[in-house]
Structure formats: structure tokens, C-alpha cells
C-alpha positions as CSV (number, residue, x, y, z in Angstrom):
1,M,-8.7,-21.9,17.6
2,P,-6.5,-23.6,15.0
3,T,-3.6,-25.8,16.3
4,Y,-0.1,-26.2,15.1
5,E,-1.2,-29.6,13.7
6,D,-3.8,-27.7,11.6
7,F,-1.1,-25.4,10.3
8,E,1.1,-28.4,9.3
9,K,-1.8,-29.9,7.4
10,L,-1.8,-26.9,5.0
11,G,1.4,-28.0,3.3
12,I,2.9,-24.5,2.7
13,L,5.8,-25.1,0.3
14,A,8.4,-23.1,-1.6
15,G,8.3,-23.6,-5.4
16,K,9.5,-22.1,-8.7
17,V,7.2,-20.8,-11.4
18,V,8.2,-22.8,-14.6
19,K,5.4,-21.6,-16.9
20,V,3.1,-18.6,-17.1
21,E,0.2,-17.9,-19.4
22,D,-2.5,-15.3,-19.7
23,F,-5.9,-16.3,-18.4
24,P,-8.5,-14.3,-20.4
25,E,-11.3,-16.6,-19.3
26,A,-11.0,-15.7,-15.6
27,K,-13.6,-13.3,-14.2
28,K,-10.8,-11.2,-12.6
29,P,-7.5,-10.6,-14.4
30,A,-5.2,-13.5,-13.7
31,Y,-2.3,-15.6,-14.9
32,K,-2.2,-19.4,-15.2
33,L,1.0,-20.6,-13.3
34,W,2.7,-23.9,-13.3
35,I,4.9,-24.3,-10.2
36,D,7.6,-26.9,-9.6
37,F,7.6,-28.2,-6.0
38,G,10.4,-30.7,-6.5
39,K,9.5,-34.1,-5.2
40,S,5.9,-32.9,-4.7
41,G,5.6,-32.4,-8.5
42,T,4.5,-29.5,-10.7
43,K,1.1,-27.9,-9.7
44,K,-1.1,-25.4,-11.4
45,S,-2.5,-22.1,-9.9
46,S,-4.6,-19.2,-11.1
47,A,-3.1,-16.1,-9.6
48,Q,-4.4,-12.5,-9.7
49,L,-1.0,-10.9,-10.2
50,T,-1.5,-9.1,-13.5
51,K,-1.4,-5.5,-12.0
52,L,2.0,-5.7,-10.4
53,Y,3.8,-8.5,-12.3
54,K,4.6,-9.2,-15.9
55,K,4.7,-12.8,-17.1
56,E,8.5,-12.5,-17.6
57,E,9.0,-11.4,-14.0
58,L,7.1,-14.4,-12.7
59,L,8.9,-17.0,-14.8
60,N,11.6,-18.8,-12.7
61,R,10.6,-16.9,-9.6
62,M,10.5,-18.6,-6.2
63,I,7.1,-18.4,-4.6
64,I,5.3,-19.7,-1.5
65,A,2.1,-21.6,-1.9
66,V,-0.5,-23.6,0.1
67,T,-0.7,-27.1,-1.4
68,G,-3.0,-28.7,1.1
69,F,-6.4,-27.2,-0.2
70,P,-8.7,-29.1,-2.6
71,A,-8.3,-28.1,-6.2
72,K,-10.7,-25.4,-7.5
73,Q,-12.2,-25.0,-10.9
74,I,-11.7,-21.5,-12.2
75,A,-13.3,-21.1,-15.7
76,N,-11.7,-23.8,-17.8
77,F,-8.7,-24.2,-15.5
78,V,-8.1,-26.3,-12.4
79,S,-6.1,-24.4,-9.8
80,E,-4.4,-26.9,-7.5
81,V,-2.5,-24.6,-5.1
82,L,-2.9,-21.1,-3.6
83,V,0.0,-18.7,-4.2
84,L,0.5,-16.6,-1.1
85,G,0.7,-12.8,-1.2
86,V,-0.4,-9.7,0.8
87,I,-3.0,-7.2,-0.3
88,D,-1.5,-3.7,-0.7
89,K,-3.3,-0.4,-0.2
90,D,-4.6,-0.4,-3.8
91,N,-6.0,-3.9,-3.4
92,N,-3.3,-5.6,-5.5
93,V,-1.6,-8.9,-4.6
94,V,2.1,-8.5,-3.6
95,L,3.8,-11.9,-3.6
96,L,5.5,-13.2,-0.4
97,K,9.2,-13.9,-1.2
98,L,12.1,-15.7,0.4
99,D,14.7,-13.5,2.0
100,K,17.3,-15.9,0.8
101,E,16.9,-18.5,-2.0
102,D,20.4,-20.0,-2.0
103,G,20.2,-23.6,-0.7
104,I,16.4,-23.8,-0.7
105,E,15.2,-26.9,-2.4
106,L,12.0,-26.9,-4.4
107,G,9.2,-28.2,-2.2
108,S,10.8,-27.1,1.0
109,K,8.2,-26.9,3.7
110,I,7.4,-23.5,5.3
111,C,7.6,-23.7,9.1
């Protein structure tokens, strides 16, 4: 069974999407995201969010992502973080979101 120390190793952080591009080379419909994690820097992610979110809706949006996984090559793009969401009844990814964003610094750790 995983321990609390295992959970802490994941590095789950709050970040802001600063750039969004289409990702036509991906096998499944996805966007390329660039996410600012403050002191932890800007990281890239491939995210299968095209069914429920337009690019404009994602830009400047606060998200939650796992930063402690190894990078993964997806087509011609290296995904460095895993954006967190929940699968809905239609098998779409619904992003997790902060209940309150005021006072949350980019790169704040999820506990």
C-alpha cells in the first residue's frame, strides 16, 4: 500500500496554462499545453481535453498536475507533466479545479 511519503514524491502542483496549441500528430485528440509552475518553471503537457474545452478556455486557466513522473514522448512532443482530471460518463476528461484561486501561488503544492 502506498505511503504518505509516496504521495509527496508525486509533486502535485497548481499551475497556470500559458500557451495552448492543437496537437494533430497525437493518436487521440489532444492539445499541447505549456504550464507555468512559478519557481518550478514552465512545463509541457499533452492533454486530451479537446471534447470539453476550447483552447481559449484553457489559456490562463489554473490547473492541477503531477510533476514527479518521468517525461513521456507522445508523437513529436515531450510531455513533462500529467494534468489531472476526472473521466465523465461519456469518457471525457473534466479538469480538476481549485475552489478558490485568490492567493494561490503558481507551483503551490497540493496536500
